[in-house]
Each structure stands twice: as C-alpha cells, then as structure tokens.
Phi, psi and omega in degrees: 000128185267165180296326184288353178286347184262136175244147185280146176251143187285146175258126178286152181234158180241128176281138183248158167240147190246132182264172182286149174285156178253094186292151180226141179290140188253117171207195185259128178300312196283346183289327182224097179297155185240160172284159180300160180300128183246024175303137179240153180245118183229112180057037176087358181250141178272122179253110180276140178289158176291148183255119183247134175251126180263116180256130180247126179253126180294142179263108180265141174295133185269348183304305182300331184289335182294336182274355182263133182291157180297326181296316180295321179297314180296320179297318179298315180295320178296319178295319179296319179295317180297319178298317179298317181295321179296314180296319181295317180294326179295316180293318185290333181262003182292148178300127185267012180285336178272157183256001183295331181259022174302128183305146180293170180303155184295156181290133178248107182297146179291124179264118187259127173245107186303331184271355185273139177244011183277132178287139179286344181270088185271132183270336180198174183295334181293339178275350189275077186274350182267023182299326180294327175293321178295316179298321178298319179294316180298314182301320179292317186276352174286344178273061180261159179283154176302147180298146174275121187283148176291154176295148180304318181296328179289322176297313182295316182293335181287341177211071185297327180295318179305313185278350172276340181269317183272125184284169178275350182228145177245166180294137177282168176063013175235131183292319182281150178284095184235158179205167178261133179248123180289133178270138177232155179083208184277113181278350179278346181287143179302116182286348184253008188294333182254005183294122184286337174294325178294329180288323190250354183236119176294327181298314180290326179297332181291333179255351182299318182298319179295314180299319181293318183290334183252011185298312185297320184288346179260007177280150177253139183247139178260175182294336179265020175065018173278150181251141183230147180243133178280127179242147180219149170252171178292138170284328178217158181233132165265112193255352179159186355261168177300142180061035178236015175094012182294325179295317180294318178298318178304310184291327179286321178295332178300336182283346178282128185295343181265357183255126179233112179272176168300161181288356175214144176282147175057065173290340178052036185284316185293334185253335188227301191298325182290345175264353182090020180261117173260301171229135184303326182293340181271354180082190179275116181255201181293133181286142175274114179292161182298333178299323178295321178295316180296330177302332182293343180258007184295324179297317176295320179298326178299317180292319179294322179300324178299321178292323180293319183276355178071036182268016185236036174056044177083355179280117182260021183297332180296334179291341181262004177294144178240140180264145181220161180216141182228100175234115185289357178268347189297325184291324194237335192273104174234032185290338184301329184295332180291339178267342181269336180252175181306122182293346177284343179264104186241058179246220181283144181299145179293330178223155174240160183304322183293337176299320182282319179298315181293324181295320179272337183218077181297340183258013181299149175258139186238130177243130179237131175246124181237159174219171176313117185298335178293312179289328178299318182295318180293318178297320178298317178298313182294324185283320188263352175258130189261336187222157173057037179277141176197162179293330178291320178295319177298318178302315180296317180295321178298315180300313181296319181294321178297320179297317181294317180295319180296318180296321177296316184294335178293337184245343190224172180285166179299313183294324177299319181287321181294324182265001185291114182295318182293320176296316180300318180287335182277331183289132181293338173230155186276070183297323186293337182292341179269002179270063192304320189297325181296314179293316183297318179299325178289326175291326180286350175283342180241333179247145177291155181301324182284357175266354184239120176257119180253119181252159177243127182302323181299319176293319181300316181286325183282326182218077185299314184300314181296316182293318179297319178296328175296321178294316180298320177296319179297323182273356180058047175251159184288169179289159179271155170289160181300323181294314181291321179296322178294318179294323182292316183284333182272352182297133179300152179295142181266150170058043180281171184292137180293153182300318181297324179286324178297329181293341179287340180078186180287168177292165179297143178304322181294324178294314180299316181298318181296315180294325178299316180295317181299316185279348187305311181294325177295314181295323180298315180292323177298313179297325179291314181296319181274353182054049183213109183295342181298336182280005168286332183052044183269340185251017181272000000 
C-alpha cells in the first residue's frame, strides 16, 4: 500500500472567546502573615471584611539631627535618592530570561477581625482553629463561572511555529494522529543531531542510535522522487496527577501490543520544555521545538509505517497502533505563562496547555489518575524533599501553606489562587495540586466529558484487572492474551515509597484531620461533577 493511497480527513475546530485576566497585587507573602479568611455569607451574598493596612513609622531621636547642617541633610537625601534610582534602573533593565529575579508573591493586606483573638503566627496545624472560616470561604468561591476560552486565532498566534508544523488534517484509516512530512535538503544528515531531548535525556539517547541508523529505510518515496517522513502525535495523554500512580499505569500499558508510548516517560513538552523550562531554578533556557517532541514518537511511527507500506504479510494490525504520552504536569502546570507575560499581572493564565492540545487534536483522549488528596500531599512531600523530613515538619509546612492559600483567597478568585505561580512557589507543600476539581473543570471547557477518563488510585490498587480493562475499553484496544494479562497483573508496583520514608510512618492525626476538612468542599464538587461518591474519599 503506497503513501498516496491515503487521503487526509479534516479536523474540526472550535472557536473560542477570551476572558479578562484577574490581576493581583504583587508583594511578598512571608513578610506580613495574615489572619484567616473572614468572608461571610449572608442571605446568599458574600460580605468581604474591610482591609486595613497598619503602617508603622519608626521614631527616631531628633537630638543628633539638630547638630547637622541643612546642607549635609540635603546632600545625604540626594545621595540616597540617587542610589535608589540607580538600583531601580538596574533591576528594571535586567534580562528577564532568568527566574532568580521573579517578583515575590503579591502583597496580602492584613485582614482585621475585631472579635478575633487568634494570632496570625501559627506554629502548627493544631493552632489552626479558623479552618471552618476558610472552608466557608472556599465553598462560596468554588461556585465560579467556567473560564472564558481564548480565541482560536490568539492560540494559533501565540505559537505560530507549532501550528505551521502540525497539519490541520491527519491520515485516515489510522487510529493515531499521523501525517507525512516532506523532507527537504540533505536527507543523509543525522536528523536527531540537534534534538534537545537527546542532549538532556539518557533515555532518549539509548534509542537515538537505532532511530538514526534506520531512518532512511522508513522514508516513503513518491513518484516525483520526493521523500516523506511519517510523523505522529499522541492518540491519548495521561495528564496527572503527580504521586497518583501515573508511572505504574504507564509501565503496565506498555505491555499492551497495540500501545506505543514516547521513547521516554514525562517529556513535559506542553507545559515546560516548549517554553525552555528544564528546572524552574535555572530560568528560561533554550526552547524545545515541536520537532524535538515529535521525534519521541518516531519509534511508534516506524511500526505504523510498516502497516502503511504493507511490509507485514497482509497484517494491518500496525494501522491500529495507538501512540501515548504520560506527563504528570500536563493537567495542572501552567506556570510558564507568568514568566512570558508581564509579571505584574498575577491572575489566571492567558492560555492553558489544553487549549493547544485541543486545537491540534480535538479528538484526543485524556486519562487522569487521582488519589485521596490528603495522602497525595504527604506522598508528594516525602518524595520531593530530600532532607530533614518528619511528620512534625510536614505538619508545620501544611499550616504555613494553608495560611498562604487563605490569604490569597481573601483577595482573589479561586482560579487565580490555584494557578498563581508565586503562591505555588511560596507554599512549603504543593497544596494546590490536590484541588483536582478546578483543573478538571478547565479541561472540560475544551474536551467533552466522554473524552476524559478519570480513575481513582484506590480502585486501581484494589482491583487492578478491572481498572486496566476499563482503560483498554476507553482506548478502544483489543483484549490481551492470557500470558500478557498475567504479566501485566503480576508486575510489581512502580515508584513506591522509599524505605527511609516508610520508616517515618503516617502523618500526624491532627494534620490529616485538618487537611480532610480543607479538601472536603473540593472533593464534594468533584464527586458531584463525576457523579461518583467515591471521590469524597470519606471512608479512607
């Protein structure tokens, strides 16, 4: 079967409308701790308390100043002003590609409740007695309107190179979104020599030599002697969340003969690499072009190409292969936009990762794995913190994070706080990653409900076979042989808790109780949207 036997099928597009950003004042969280959120609900209306700022002026002794001449005083003030102007101009003109000078978190004005006797400086969760006020505030602000989507032209214009590479039509009769890309120039040159994943990923380097050595034999030739390369995007995405079992699901799905993943797990292209983010502490580095991302699917494309060219003795099973990608940041991480746009605007991101994925792939399938957000947070703390871990330290970090989130919520919308990069970086634990419903609702604004499969880690661990078969049905892949199914179910769990972390034991009961109360309104709305009471996580 030749390449010219295929005709392209049109991809439908959705026109978007774009809403206003929600600006937030920028200052430092930690400089002035705040009292808990005191929003009150009266007859269905939210009554915000007045915001008072307490200014303290130091009292300097005036005696010594009387002996100083007016000329010296004026000279001193002029020198001080000049120094300030020089420093300000240096900071304002500094190269913004690095993140070391990212402005600190926005200023949170002190909210004064005359009747409150609670100190804002909380030492641990047991002191956090105003949790019910915070929950009341959360419940009110969870009733937000769906996000206003950006216009299609704005999405395309924000990354014109991406949309110049990926076509509007894919090959028919192939499950995966694939197309032919015409090669120009010297085809003998190593096509992977500039791939940034090869520079930074040992995993990709292990397969690069094979891809490079077999590149020529997988090219398709037309009657006019032009050469074409088969390119593919993911048929499905595992988008999150971190510490919810995505790694284990990835490795088990790899055992299905019809599933072909990227050559490395978690390329993080849609959320980080395409902006030049490797590690946030390193700043904005060289951007990974979409061509580098597509290279990760070349191994899968080779297998699909065999089916197109009829090199498998009439077996067309390669045409039914599906490509997949698993990056646990895709669901929630949109922090790059805060570094690309004016840092003074600290509201909701102008675009989300799903805007781009949907624009190029309106029919993509999305898999989400979630777990009890209380246990997710503790697991996240143990996995990403390397030293001085203890249940007491976790307790302290939770308390500080709750205060910061509450202070943000007193001044801003729910979505602004959940997506706030400065707040996320300031919180000692990643509390916002467990607010699943906010992220899920935003994904549902661009993808239909039947395109998103939401799994629960607890179900996955308790009944692996049933959950995996649910995934296979969602992906429309065939049943497994008994041998492969046995290997899949008997495979040890991936990415389990380290022995040293297990020795710390569970979190303190007071910490767990506090987090349960905090997450209750989020979980309630999640269970309502999914029509599944299990997502209350009340009996765990």
